[in-house]
C-alpha positions in Angstrom: 104.6 59.4 164.4 106.4 56.2 163.7 106.8 55.5 160.0 107.0 52.1 159.1 110.1 51.2 156.2 108.7 47.7 156.3 105.4 49.4 154.4 107.7 51.8 152.4 110.1 48.5 151.1 107.1 46.5 150.1 106.2 49.0 148.2 109.2 49.3 146.4 109.3 45.9 146.0 105.7 45.2 144.6 106.5 48.0 142.1 110.0 47.6 140.7 108.4 43.7 140.2 105.8 44.6 138.5 107.4 47.5 136.1 108.9 45.5 133.2 106.2 42.1 132.7 103.7 43.9 130.7 105.8 47.4 129.5 105.7 46.0 126.1 102.2 45.9 126.1 102.1 50.4 124.1 104.7 49.2 122.1 104.5 45.9 120.9 103.5 47.4 117.0 106.5 49.6 116.8 108.6 46.3 118.5 107.1 44.3 115.9 107.7 46.5 113.1 110.9 47.4 114.1 111.6 43.1 113.9 109.8 42.5 111.4 107.6 40.4 112.4 103.8 39.8 113.0 101.5 40.4 115.6 101.4 36.7 116.5 105.5 36.3 116.5 105.2 39.6 118.5 102.9 38.3 121.9 105.8 36.2 122.7 107.6 39.2 123.6 104.9 39.2 126.6 104.1 35.5 126.6 107.7 34.3 127.5 107.6 36.4 130.7 104.1 34.9 131.9 105.2 31.2 131.1 108.7 32.1 132.9 107.0 33.1 135.5 104.3 30.4 135.7 107.1 27.6 135.4 108.8 29.0 138.6 107.5 30.5 141.0 106.1 27.9 143.4 110.1 26.3 143.4 111.4 30.5 144.1 109.2 29.7 146.6 110.2 26.7 148.2 113.7 28.3 147.8 113.1 31.3 150.0 111.8 29.1 152.5 114.9 27.4 152.9 117.4 30.8 152.7 115.2 33.5 153.7 113.4 36.4 152.3 115.0 39.5 152.2 118.1 38.1 150.8 116.2 36.1 148.2 114.6 39.5 147.2 117.7 41.4 147.4 119.9 39.7 145.3 116.5 39.0 142.5 116.0 42.7 142.0 119.7 42.9 141.6 119.9 40.2 139.3 116.4 41.9 137.3 118.6 44.6 136.1 120.9 42.9 133.9 117.3 41.6 131.8 115.8 44.7 131.6 118.7 46.4 130.1 119.6 43.9 127.9 115.9 44.1 126.3 116.7 47.3 125.3 119.9 46.1 123.9 118.9 43.4 121.9 119.8 43.2 118.4 117.3 40.1 117.4 113.9 39.3 118.5 115.4 35.8 119.6 117.8 37.7 121.9 114.9 39.8 122.6 112.4 37.2 123.7 115.6 34.8 125.5 115.7 37.8 127.9 112.2 38.6 128.1 112.2 34.6 128.8 114.9 35.3 131.8 113.7 38.3 133.5 110.7 36.4 133.9 112.4 33.7 135.4 113.2 36.5 138.4 110.1 37.8 139.3 108.7 35.2 141.1 111.6 35.4 143.7 110.3 39.1 144.2 106.8 39.7 144.2 105.9 35.8 145.6 108.8 35.7 148.7 107.1 39.7 149.4 104.3 38.6 150.1 104.9 35.6 152.3 107.7 38.3 153.6 104.0 39.9 154.7 102.2 36.8 155.4 104.7 36.0 158.1 106.1 39.3 159.5 102.8 40.6 160.6 100.0 39.7 162.1 96.7 38.5 160.1 95.0 41.6 161.8 96.9 43.5 160.2 98.3 41.6 156.7 95.0 42.1 155.0 96.0 46.2 154.6 99.3 45.7 154.0 98.9 43.1 151.1 96.0 45.7 150.0 99.2 48.0 149.6 101.3 45.4 148.3 98.5 45.1 145.1 98.2 49.4 144.9 101.9 49.5 144.1 101.9 46.4 142.4 99.0 47.6 140.0 101.2 51.2 140.1 103.9 49.7 138.8 102.4 47.6 136.1 100.5 50.6 135.1 103.7 53.0 135.0 105.3 49.8 133.5 103.3 50.5 130.5 102.6 54.1 130.6 106.8 55.0 130.4 107.3 53.3 127.3 104.1 54.3 125.5 105.0 57.9 126.8 109.0 57.5 125.0 108.3 56.5 122.0 108.4 59.6 119.7 111.3 61.3 121.7 114.0 58.3 122.5 112.1 55.4 121.2 111.1 52.3 122.8 114.4 50.5 124.0 115.0 53.6 125.8 111.6 53.9 127.2 112.8 50.5 129.0 116.1 52.1 130.0 114.3 54.8 132.2 112.3 51.3 133.2 116.0 49.3 134.2 116.8 53.1 135.9 113.7 52.3 138.1 114.3 49.3 139.5 118.1 50.1 140.4 116.5 52.6 142.6 113.5 50.1 143.6 116.3 47.5 144.3 117.6 50.6 146.7 114.9 51.2 148.6 114.5 47.3 149.2 117.9 46.8 150.4 118.0 50.1 152.3 114.8 49.6 153.8 113.3 46.2 154.7 114.3 44.6 157.7 115.6 41.0 157.8 112.3 38.6 158.5 112.0 37.8 162.6 109.3 35.8 162.1 110.6 33.4 159.7 110.2 29.1 160.0 113.3 28.1 158.0 112.8 24.9 156.9 114.8 21.9 157.0 115.6 22.0 153.6 115.3 21.7 149.8 113.1 18.3 150.1 111.9 19.7 153.2 110.3 22.4 151.6 108.9 20.3 148.7 107.0 17.8 150.9 105.1 21.3 152.7 103.8 21.5 149.3 102.6 19.0 147.8 100.8 19.5 151.6 99.5 22.9 150.1 98.2 21.0 146.9 96.5 18.7 149.2 94.7 21.9 151.7 91.3 21.7 149.5 91.1 25.7 150.4 94.8 26.4 149.4 93.5 24.7 146.0 90.4 26.8 145.4 92.0 30.0 145.7 94.3 29.4 143.0 91.6 28.5 141.2 89.7 32.2 142.2 93.6 32.9 141.5 93.9 31.4 138.0 90.2 33.4 137.1 92.0 37.0 137.8 94.5 37.1 135.5 91.8 34.7 132.7 89.2 37.5 132.9 91.6 41.0 133.0 93.4 39.8 129.7 90.6 39.3 128.9 88.6 41.8 129.2 92.0 44.6 129.0 93.2 42.7 125.7 90.1 41.9 123.4 88.4 45.9 124.8 91.1 47.3 122.8 90.2 45.1 119.3 86.7 45.9 120.2 86.6 49.9 121.1 89.3 50.2 117.6 86.3 48.8 115.6 83.2 50.6 114.0 81.4 52.4 115.5 84.0 53.9 118.4 87.1 54.2 115.6 89.4 55.1 118.8 93.5 55.9 118.6 95.7 53.8 119.6 96.6 56.5 122.3 93.1 56.1 123.7 93.7 52.5 123.9 96.2 53.3 125.6 95.1 55.6 128.1 92.6 53.2 129.0 95.3 51.7 131.8 94.2 55.0 133.8 91.4 52.9 135.0 94.5 50.6 136.5 95.1 53.3 139.5 91.6 53.6 140.7 92.3 50.0 141.6 95.1 51.1 143.5 93.1 53.1 145.6 90.5 51.2 146.1 93.6 48.5 146.9 94.2 51.2 150.2 91.4 49.8 152.0 90.7 46.6 151.9 92.1 45.3 155.4 88.9 47.5 156.6 86.8 46.1 154.3 87.4 42.8 155.1 87.4 43.6 158.8 83.9 44.7 158.0 82.0 42.0 155.7 85.0 39.0 156.3 86.7 38.4 153.8 84.1 35.7 152.2 81.4 38.7 151.8 83.2 40.7 150.8 84.6 38.7 147.5 81.1 37.2 146.9 80.9 41.3 146.5 83.4 42.4 144.4 82.7 39.4 142.1 78.9 40.7 141.6 79.9 44.4 141.1 82.8 43.6 138.5 79.9 41.3 136.6 78.1 44.8 136.7 81.1 46.2 135.4 81.3 44.1 132.9 77.8 44.0 131.5 78.3 48.0 131.3 81.0 47.5 128.2 78.4 46.4 126.4 76.6 49.2 126.1 77.4 51.5 122.5 78.9 54.1 124.9 83.1 54.8 125.7 82.0 56.6 128.3 79.5 54.0 130.0 82.3 51.4 128.8 85.0 53.2 130.2 83.3 53.4 133.9 82.6 49.8 133.0 86.3 49.1 132.8 86.7 51.0 136.1 84.6 48.6 138.1 85.7 45.5 136.4 89.4 46.7 137.3 89.1 47.7 141.4 87.6 44.8 141.9 89.6 42.4 140.2 93.1 43.8 142.0 90.3 43.6 145.4 89.8 39.9 144.7 93.5 39.3 143.5 94.4 41.3 147.0 91.7 38.8 149.4 93.0 35.9 147.4 96.5 36.5 147.8 96.8 37.4 151.5 94.1 34.2 152.0 97.1 32.0 150.7 99.7 33.9 152.5 97.4 33.5 156.1 96.1 30.1 155.7 99.2 28.1 154.3 101.1 27.6 158.3 104.2 26.9 157.0 105.9 27.0 153.4 104.3 30.1 153.1 106.5 31.1 149.6 105.6 27.5 148.3 102.1 28.5 148.6 102.4 31.9 147.6 104.3 30.6 144.6 101.9 28.1 143.3 99.3 30.4 143.5 101.1 32.6 141.4 101.7 29.9 138.7 98.1 29.2 139.1 97.4 33.4 138.0 99.7 33.3 135.1 98.4 29.9 134.1 95.6 31.9 133.9 96.3 34.5 131.8 98.1 32.4 128.9 94.4 30.4 128.6 92.6 34.0 128.5 95.5 35.5 125.6 93.7 32.7 123.5 90.3 31.2 124.8 88.2 34.3 125.0 89.6 35.4 121.3 88.1 32.7 119.5 84.8 33.7 121.6 85.2 37.0 120.4 86.0 36.2 116.5 82.7 34.0 117.5 80.3 36.5 118.5 81.7 39.7 118.8 82.7 41.4 122.5 79.1 40.5 123.9 80.3 36.6 123.3 83.9 36.9 124.5 82.1 39.0 128.2 80.0 36.0 128.6 82.8 34.0 128.8 85.0 36.4 131.4 81.2 36.7 133.8 81.2 32.5 133.3 84.4 32.4 134.7 83.3 35.1 137.5 80.3 32.6 138.0 82.6 29.5 139.1 84.9 32.0 140.3 81.9 33.2 143.4 80.7 29.5 143.6 83.7 28.4 144.5 84.4 31.4 147.0 81.1 30.4 148.5 81.9 26.6 149.1 85.5 26.8 150.0 85.9 29.7 152.0 83.5 28.9 154.8 85.4 29.7 158.6 
């Protein structure tokens, strides 16, 4: 049986890109103590990267529509080694935030262009399964990006953990450079101006606009849930330790495994029905977290992470398949919307949490899921 090296390369690209974006989450208190900053300032370590991603995603997509896919992915991964290393060595907080911002600038050329590559190189029937593989690898990369610095903290400090992530990035770079073939079905844009016109055309496509709104909600729901569950479980009556809170991210691995079956599920149910079902089950998972039992809460989080990853994979693949030209720019716009949703989720649900605790925050997330369901039902008709 012949091994498709393209799929292995996709795993390297997806996991390598997502190793770093949320890596500081597990060690933010230690970083805050070292630099002598408060929690609000420490959050800039995360948001510097996500804001850079949101700001640059559509433009890097347009660039790859001119220059080609593999070239952009490999160059971006090679350049990523610089901020990955400098973040670990930053002597001041200001330099740390700067290198995190640079880091964020280099991520869209990897993951947005990888999604475009999948949409270009695989037929729609096969692409859904590859998008599931991509999403699973992304979630695994995100998990290990959080887990490794936390695991190495006592022995090597957070800097040692970040250097380990930089080394893993080099391994992923080698995997992509060696295993990913040059694109064969890529339609080059006539120039940046033509790519810009394609981007404007995407913004006039109702189905793409609707999907961008769904993407906004996906990361909004994720960040709101997994940020404020820490506060909920750290408070009475649970009083859970930081180690327990860090281990919660293991639930991502369940969603990663489920994403591998995405292609078959969509082929069986149809994309619209499948996503509506996933959104409904996602709401049930959130309701489960309202039960005052750690077991019920963890079970609810498993459901939430699984459904969120499946909706994300379905939406991303829908963008890549729907955009007939300028695929990378279309995906870049989706990535921008996705991370803008995550930026809002760092603040708006916090107001709900302060006003009414965990139930109020989850009521807001359920309202967002209901809005996503309405959009999918209306805009994803065949």
